[in-house]
Each structure stands twice: as structure tokens, then as C-alpha cells.
PAKOL-551983 format. One record per residue (C-alpha): residue number from 1; x, y, z; residue in one letter. Coordinates in pm, whole numbers, plus 50000, padded with zeros to 5 digits. Example, Ala and Ser with C-alpha at 12.3 -4.5 7.8 and 13.67 -1.06 7.14 Angstrom:
! PAKOL-551983
TINU resi     u     v     w resn
TINU    1 51230 49550 50780    A
TINU    2 51367 49894 50714    S
This chain:
! PAKOL-551983
TINU resi     u     v     w resn
TINU    1 49997 50001 50001    M
TINU    2 50116 50348 49924    N
TINU    3 49973 50655 50081    L
TINU    4 50084 51009 49991    T
TINU    5 49982 51360 50057    L
TINU    6 49943 51655 49817    C
TINU    7 50225 51849 49998    R
TINU    8 50566 51687 50028    E
TINU    9 50656 51893 50330    D
TINU   10 50347 51773 50528    G
TINU   11 50265 52119 50641    L
TINU   12 49909 52245 50629    Y
TINU   13 49721 52548 50753    H
TINU   14 49364 52550 50894    P
TINU   15 49109 52574 50614    G
TINU   16 49339 52433 50347    E
TINU   17 49226 52133 50142    V
TINU   18 49421 51809 50204    L
TINU   19 49437 51549 49930    T
TINU   20 49551 51204 50008    A
TINU   21 49629 50961 49725    C
TINU   22 49666 50587 49762    W
TINU   23 49742 50283 49558    R
TINU   24 49724 49918 49661    I
TINU   25 49939 49660 49494    S
TINU   26 50041 49297 49560    R
TINU   27 49704 49217 49724    V
TINU   28 49462 49006 49515    P
TINU   29 49128 49175 49463    L
TINU   30 48942 48878 49584    E
TINU   31 49110 48903 49925    R
TINU   32 48996 49255 49990    V
TINU   33 48674 49308 50196    Q
TINU   34 48689 49681 50248    G
TINU   35 48902 50005 50264    L
TINU   36 48894 50297 50502    E
TINU   37 49079 50633 50469    V
TINU   38 49055 50866 50765    S
TINU   39 49192 51216 50828    V
TINU   40 49237 51224 51204    M
TINU   41 49418 51364 51510    W
TINU   42 49523 51193 51827    Y
TINU   43 49702 51280 52150    T
TINU   44 49999 51114 52305    E
TINU   45 50154 51163 52643    G
TINU   46 50041 51160 53006    K
TINU   47 49681 51093 53090    G
TINU   48 49411 50960 52864    D
TINU   49 49486 50937 52494    E
TINU   50 49226 51087 52269    D
TINU   51 49150 51082 51897    F
TINU   52 48902 51230 51659    H
TINU   53 48819 51145 51299    V
TINU   54 48783 51460 51097    H
TINU   55 48713 51299 50763    H
TINU   56 48622 50943 50676    F
TINU   57 48598 50760 50340    H
TINU   58 48500 50392 50311    R
TINU   59 48472 50161 50016    Q
TINU   60 48292 49837 50057    G
TINU   61 48374 49507 49885    E
TINU   62 48131 49571 49598    N
TINU   63 48277 49916 49526    Q
TINU   64 48631 49782 49527    I
TINU   65 48542 49500 49292    R
TINU   66 48376 49739 49049    R
TINU   67 48665 49998 49052    S
TINU   68 48957 49750 49097    G
TINU   69 49286 49808 49282    L
TINU   70 49527 49896 49008    S
TINU   71 49441 50269 48969    D
TINU   72 49542 50544 49214    A
TINU   73 49255 50678 49421    R
TINU   74 49227 50998 49629    S
TINU   75 49010 51179 49894    T
TINU   76 48993 51539 49976    H
TINU   77 48893 51732 50287    C
TINU   78 48909 52087 50421    K
TINU   79 49112 52092 50734    L
TINU   80 48961 52246 51048    P
TINU   81 49086 52553 51254    E
TINU   82 49178 52330 51550    T
TINU   83 49344 52141 51713    P
TINU   84 49681 52248 51581    L
TINU   85 49975 52015 51589    S
TINU   86 50152 52048 51923    Y
TINU   87 50467 51880 52070    Q
TINU   88 50486 51930 52442    G
TINU   89 50649 51766 52738    K
TINU   90 50329 51625 52878    L
TINU   91 50108 51590 52571    I
TINU   92 50129 51601 52195    S
TINU   93 49859 51655 51933    V
TINU   94 49934 51469 51607    R
TINU   95 49758 51464 51274    W
TINU   96 49764 51177 51024    C
TINU   97 49591 51023 50727    V
TINU   98 49526 50653 50812    R
TINU   99 49437 50386 50555    M
TINU  100 49297 50047 50666    R
TINU  101 49258 49758 50426    L
TINU  102 49035 49486 50555    F
TINU  103 49108 49137 50417    L
TINU  104 48864 48841 50388    T
TINU  105 49066 48631 50625    N
TINU  106 48995 48879 50914    G
TINU  107 49333 49053 50903    R
TINU  108 49378 49417 50825    E
TINU  109 49675 49621 50684    I
TINU  110 49710 49969 50828    V
TINU  111 49940 50261 50713    T
TINU  112 49957 50614 50837    E
TINU  113 50097 50927 50685    Q
TINU  114 50162 51200 50945    P
TINU  115 50128 51574 50872    F
TINU  116 50126 51896 51065    Y
TINU  117 49841 52139 51101    L
TINU  118 50009 52468 51188    I
TINU  119 49888 52825 51223    H
TINU  120 50012 53050 50938    P
TINU  121 50136 53318 51183    N
TINU  122 50344 53081 51396    L
TINU  123 50592 52945 51151    V
TINU  124 50621 52987 50770    S
TINU  125 50642 52688 50536    R
TINU  126 50966 52835 50387    T
TINU  127 51126 52871 50728    E
TINU  128 51036 52515 50824    I
TINU  129 51138 52370 50478    S
TINU  130 51481 52539 50497    A
TINU  131 51546 52407 50849    K
TINU  132 51429 52063 50754    N
TINU  133 51676 52041 50470    L
TINU  134 51956 52065 50728    T
TINU  135 51782 51786 50923    G
TINU  136 51739 51996 51239    S
TINU  137 51427 52047 51441    T
TINU  138 51246 52382 51432    V
TINU  139 51084 52494 51758    T
TINU  140 50879 52828 51773    K
TINU  141 50602 52924 52006    N
TINU  142 50581 52575 52163    H
TINU  143 50541 52416 51821    L
TINU  144 50795 52151 51736    S
TINU  145 50830 52051 51375    I
TINU  146 51030 51737 51310    Q
TINU  147 51275 51679 51035    S
TINU  148 51164 51500 50715    E
TINU  149 51358 51188 50831    A
TINU  150 51178 51184 51161    E
TINU  151 50839 51229 50990    M
TINU  152 50912 50936 50755    N
TINU  153 50994 50706 51048    T
TINU  154 50659 50795 51196    R
TINU  155 50492 50670 50880    S
TINU  156 50443 50305 50927    R
TINU  157 50274 49999 50796    Q
TINU  158 50151 49709 51012    R
TINU  159 49942 49401 50980    I
TINU  160 49706 49324 51266    T
TINU  161 49456 49063 51354    R
TINU  162 49093 49171 51362    Q
TINU  163 48962 49166 51716    P
TINU  164 48732 48877 51795    S
TINU  165 48361 48968 51838    G
TINU  166 48160 49232 51660    P
TINU  167 48365 49479 51467    S
TINU  168 48321 49849 51496    S
TINU  169 48469 49915 51154    A
TINU  170 48174 49805 50952    T
């Protein structure tokens, strides 16, 4: 599975349109039961972890069989004003596009592509991009932007077993 964003730097401002494109290969069409693409934020750190799905796109088995898997697909959404990405000592707010591919054997394949939702007055894209080219971390007004290499290590793929019992994904 390949999941990409419309901006290589992964930096978005509130109100902008995010486009996520994906392509699925090396998975036989007959093994696919469903596909979900979500634009979401989640918290990490001390206390309860929270998450919220801002945009959700699902394709069922019939839709996938009609359209196939070979062509690239995309989804679009307008990003909200808040919450902005935040990296703190006690809590962090992170944004990502998550794609889940459900297989007929009960397994699922999940991949995430992180991005940053930043206020245009805090840090400019040019400033961040210039700093990222050197591989350093930019910190301004309590906003920590990681280097491109750090972002790429956050992007991950994993295969998990579907939990037993009724699924909340359908």
C-alpha cells in the first residue's frame, strides 16, 4: 500500500484542502473486503489518549470489485481550525491520514502518513522547509516540527489481526 499527501513537506494551515492519494498493489482483489481512509488527530503523552476522525471515506467490497485496485485513488477534505499540531513535554497532538485495508481472512493492513496542522502566523512553510533540509528540528512558540527523516519514520505499516467479536469498523 502506498499513501501520499498533496504537499511533500506535510505542512498544512487551517482551512486548506488536504488531498490524500493511495494505491494498493500485491494484494489480490478477491482477498479485499473493505477499505477505509481517515483524516484524524490523536493525542499522546500523560493521561488519557484521545483521537477524533475529521474525515472518513469507506469503500465496501462491491465498490472495490467494480473499481479495482490497480488505479490510484484519492480523497479530499478541508482541514479544521483546531486542534493545531503540538509537541509538548506532557502531551502531543498529532495529525495523520490513516488507511486500513480489510482482508477476507479477518486481517487488516494499516498505514499512516503524518502531517502537521500549523497556524500560518506561527511558522512559515519556507522557514520550516529550509530548516528541514539541514535535518534539524524547528521550535517556535511551543510548536515543534520534526525533520523529514523523523516524519518518515513515523509513517508506518503494520498488519494486525481483527479483534474477535463484533467489529466497529463496519
